Structures are given as C-alpha cells and as structure tokens.
VOBAZA-469036 format. One record per residue (C-alpha): x, y negated, z. Coordinates in pm, 1 decimal. Each point is the difference from the previous one (the first is absolute). Example, Ala and Ser with C-alpha at 12.3 -4.5 7.8 and 13.67 -1.06 7.14 Angstrom:
# VOBAZA-469036
+----------+----------+----------+
!     east !    north !       up !
+----------+----------+----------+
!   1230.0 !    450.0 !    780.0 !
!    137.0 !   -344.0 !    -66.0 !
+----------+----------+----------+
END
This chain:
# VOBAZA-469036
+----------+----------+----------+
!     east !    north !       up !
+----------+----------+----------+
!   1320.8 !    444.7 !   1097.9 !
!    -47.8 !     89.2 !   -360.1 !
!   -146.9 !   -331.0 !   -116.5 !
!    122.0 !   -281.6 !   -220.5 !
!   -107.6 !   -357.2 !    -72.3 !
!     40.4 !     64.7 !   -373.7 !
!   -289.4 !    147.4 !   -194.7 !
!    121.4 !    327.8 !   -155.9 !
!    -30.0 !     17.0 !   -377.9 !
!   -213.0 !    314.3 !     27.9 !
!   -253.6 !   -150.7 !    241.6 !
!   -364.5 !     73.3 !    -71.4 !
!    -85.6 !   -281.6 !    244.6 !
!    186.2 !   -272.5 !   -194.3 !
!   -310.9 !   -137.7 !   -175.7 !
!   -191.2 !      0.3 !    329.8 !
!    282.7 !   -192.3 !    169.7 !
!     26.5 !   -257.6 !   -280.7 !
!   -371.8 !    -75.9 !     39.0 !
!     -6.0 !     19.7 !    379.8 !
!    281.6 !   -250.4 !     51.7 !
!   -196.2 !   -266.3 !   -192.4 !
!   -327.9 !     31.8 !    195.6 !
!     89.6 !   -215.4 !    306.3 !
!     22.5 !   -311.3 !   -218.2 !
!   -361.1 !     52.6 !   -107.1 !
!    -98.9 !     88.6 !    357.3 !
!    156.2 !   -323.9 !    128.8 !
!   -249.4 !   -199.9 !   -209.0 !
!   -304.4 !    156.8 !    169.3 !
!   -191.1 !   -246.0 !    216.2 !
!     -8.8 !    227.1 !    307.0 !
!    376.0 !     66.6 !    -18.5 !
!     70.7 !   -372.6 !    -31.1 !
!   -233.0 !    -64.2 !    294.4 !
!    173.3 !    258.0 !    221.9 !
!    343.1 !   -133.0 !   -104.3 !
!   -112.5 !   -353.5 !     94.4 !
!   -121.6 !    119.0 !    341.2 !
!    335.4 !    171.4 !     62.1 !
!    194.3 !   -303.8 !   -124.3 !
!   -196.6 !   -227.0 !    237.2 !
!     62.1 !    243.4 !    288.1 !
!    372.5 !    -11.5 !    -77.1 !
!      7.0 !   -377.8 !     33.7 !
!    188.7 !    -24.5 !   -328.8 !
!    287.3 !    219.8 !    119.7 !
!     91.9 !    217.6 !   -303.2 !
!    151.6 !    284.4 !    202.8 !
!   -303.0 !     13.4 !    228.3 !
!   -232.0 !     -1.5 !   -302.4 !
!    192.3 !    296.1 !   -146.8 !
!    -16.8 !    178.3 !    336.7 !
!   -377.0 !    -52.4 !     25.7 !
!    -58.8 !    127.7 !   -354.9 !
!    228.3 !    296.4 !     73.2 !
!   -199.5 !     84.5 !    312.6 !
!   -331.0 !    -15.3 !   -188.9 !
!    121.5 !    245.4 !   -266.3 !
!    202.4 !    225.9 !    231.8 !
!   -238.1 !     15.3 !    295.9 !
!   -337.4 !    -84.8 !   -153.0 !
!      1.5 !    295.6 !   -239.4 !
!     79.0 !    343.5 !    144.1 !
!    230.6 !    195.0 !   -231.1 !
!   -167.0 !    302.7 !   -157.0 !
!    113.2 !    134.7 !   -335.9 !
!   -258.2 !    -24.3 !   -276.0 !
!     23.0 !    375.0 !    -51.2 !
!    -94.8 !     56.1 !    364.5 !
!   -270.7 !   -269.3 !    -11.9 !
!   -173.7 !     68.9 !   -332.9 !
!    183.3 !    295.6 !   -155.7 !
!    192.7 !   -192.3 !   -270.1 !
!    199.5 !   -317.2 !    -65.5 !
!   -240.1 !   -292.8 !     38.8 !
!    114.7 !   -340.1 !   -124.5 !
!   -274.5 !   -256.2 !    -52.8 !
!     50.5 !   -147.7 !   -344.2 !
!    193.8 !    300.3 !   -130.6 !
!   -176.2 !    324.2 !     88.6 !
!   -341.5 !   -161.8 !     49.2 !
!   -153.9 !   -339.8 !    -72.5 !
!    161.1 !   -298.6 !    165.0 !
!   -129.9 !    -52.3 !    351.4 !
!     17.2 !   -273.8 !    256.8 !
!    362.0 !    -57.7 !    110.7 !
!   -104.8 !     24.8 !    366.5 !
!   -178.5 !    334.0 !    -46.8 !
!    275.4 !    198.7 !    175.3 !
!     -2.1 !   -241.8 !    293.0 !
!   -378.1 !     23.6 !     30.9 !
!     13.3 !    380.9 !    -21.1 !
!    288.9 !     13.0 !    248.0 !
!    193.6 !    279.8 !   -171.6 !
!    207.3 !     32.8 !   -315.9 !
!    343.8 !     89.8 !   -129.9 !
!    330.5 !   -183.6 !    -37.6 !
!    -78.7 !   -162.3 !   -332.9 !
!   -328.3 !   -149.5 !    126.8 !
!    171.6 !   -131.0 !    315.5 !
!    290.1 !   -146.6 !   -197.8 !
!   -230.8 !   -140.5 !   -265.2 !
!   -209.4 !   -186.7 !    259.2 !
!    311.7 !   -135.3 !    170.1 !
!    147.1 !   -129.4 !   -326.2 !
!   -334.5 !   -155.0 !    -99.7 !
!    -30.7 !   -182.5 !    335.0 !
!    355.5 !   -129.7 !    -22.4 !
!    -45.2 !   -117.6 !   -359.0 !
!   -329.1 !   -167.9 !     89.9 !
!    183.2 !   -176.0 !    283.9 !
!    276.9 !   -130.5 !   -226.3 !
!    272.1 !    252.4 !     90.5 !
!    185.4 !    182.3 !   -279.0 !
!    -74.2 !    370.9 !     37.0 !
!      5.4 !    325.2 !   -196.5 !
!    -70.7 !    368.9 !     30.5 !
!    304.0 !    229.6 !     13.2 !
!     22.5 !    365.3 !    -92.1 !
!    181.0 !    317.6 !    106.0 !
!     19.7 !    303.7 !   -229.2 !
!     54.7 !    368.0 !     74.1 !
!    324.9 !     98.2 !   -176.2 !
!   -102.3 !    363.6 !    -43.2 !
!   -340.4 !    -35.1 !   -165.6 !
!     -9.6 !   -364.6 !   -111.9 !
!   -316.6 !    -77.3 !    199.1 !
!    -68.9 !   -336.9 !    156.0 !
!     72.0 !     82.8 !    363.9 !
!    -67.8 !   -325.2 !    186.2 !
!   -107.5 !   -360.3 !    -52.0 !
!     74.5 !   -289.2 !    235.0 !
!     38.6 !   -377.4 !    -24.3 !
!    272.4 !   -261.5 !     -7.0 !
!    -24.0 !   -373.1 !     41.8 !
!    229.2 !   -294.2 !    -51.3 !
!     95.8 !   -129.1 !    343.8 !
!    296.4 !   -220.5 !     87.7 !
!    122.5 !     18.4 !   -360.0 !
!     13.6 !    380.4 !    -28.8 !
!   -228.7 !    295.6 !    -67.5 !
!   -107.0 !    158.7 !    328.4 !
!   -155.1 !    346.4 !     27.3 !
!   -344.4 !     38.0 !    159.7 !
!    -84.3 !    360.8 !     88.1 !
!   -371.8 !     55.8 !     54.4 !
!    -48.0 !    366.0 !     93.7 !
!    228.0 !     30.0 !    303.7 !
!   -148.7 !   -152.4 !    314.6 !
!    331.0 !   -120.2 !    145.4 !
!    120.2 !   -164.6 !   -324.0 !
!    116.8 !   -358.1 !     36.3 !
!     63.3 !   -261.1 !   -265.1 !
!    312.2 !    106.1 !   -189.0 !
!      5.8 !    365.8 !    110.1 !
!     57.8 !    248.2 !   -281.0 !
!   -187.9 !    325.6 !     72.3 !
!    308.2 !    183.5 !    127.4 !
!     70.6 !   -287.5 !    245.1 !
!   -340.0 !     13.2 !    170.5 !
!     35.8 !    140.8 !    352.8 !
!   -156.8 !    336.0 !     72.5 !
!   -228.8 !     52.6 !    297.6 !
!    207.5 !     80.6 !    310.3 !
!   -247.0 !    261.1 !    120.7 !
!     -9.4 !    200.5 !   -324.6 !
!    314.1 !    -93.8 !   -190.4 !
!   -221.3 !    -56.2 !   -305.9 !
!   -139.0 !   -299.2 !   -180.2 !
!   -345.2 !   -117.6 !     99.7 !
!   -215.6 !    -85.0 !   -298.1 !
!   -226.4 !   -299.7 !     20.0 !
+----------+----------+----------+
END
C-alpha cells in the first residue's frame, strides 16, 4: 500500500480536506440528523457501543459505495464543490463515496453525543486524498470505523477487514 495518514506537503487536495473535515459538525446540528441520531440512540437502549454500531451500519450499509467520478463524473462534496445540501442526501439517494459515508457517520455520532472525526489517507506518489473514513471515541480511545467495506467491524482498519472467501477480494458496501 502506498498510502499515508499524513497529508503530503505537495497535496492539491489539502484545502479540500481542511474544509471537508469540518463539515460533520455543521451536519450534526441539522434537525433531521439529530432526529435520526435520537431514533438510533433510543433503539440502542442507551448502550454506547450499540449506538455506534447502529450508526456505523446506517452509513456503511445504507449508502452503497460508488465513487463520485463514477456517479457524476467529478468529485462531488456538498458544501465544497456545490451548495450545501441536506446531510442525509446520500442516504436518501442510496449511493455515494467514502467521504459522504464517513461524513454522515461522524455527524450521527456527534449528534448522539459521541466524540467523532473524519480521518484521511493520502497517496504517497501523487499527494491525492485517497480515502476518508471515521473514528469515534469509545472506551477511552479512538476507534476506526470503515464505511466502504461490507465486512468492516468497529475497530477494523481497512487492511484488517476480511476479504470474501469466494473471491479473495474485499466486498464494497
């Protein structure tokens, strides 16, 4: 893997990342995000780990992973590349990329009172933002939440997610 968790100095995506990582805090204030977070918190019976798992399932399984380039022909980040849209737009549409899935997950967790943030991976060769996922504070530590791999569990880094036995490859959600 030729990726790093440190933004390369020559990255043309640095400004995009700096803006993108701040959006979930605004999203978490939206009435419909707070409502969905409350529904998931009630369903969890107040169990923090179960609440995180439910939010993770909504973002991982409720939005099918499709890159923006494949979906609309270019990077598409509501609030950056086009006017700000409803935070649940990707969920309603049913398809989007890793940053939309991670952004929704972080917004739901923040709205539900769980510390959360977006995390980034950068391509070492060209300095591009390669992947976005989420982390949350659980049991006193930051825990990774992968949203594009269908078999990802709470705490799995991408390389730890099991591949599909039948194909030997990752299944994207």
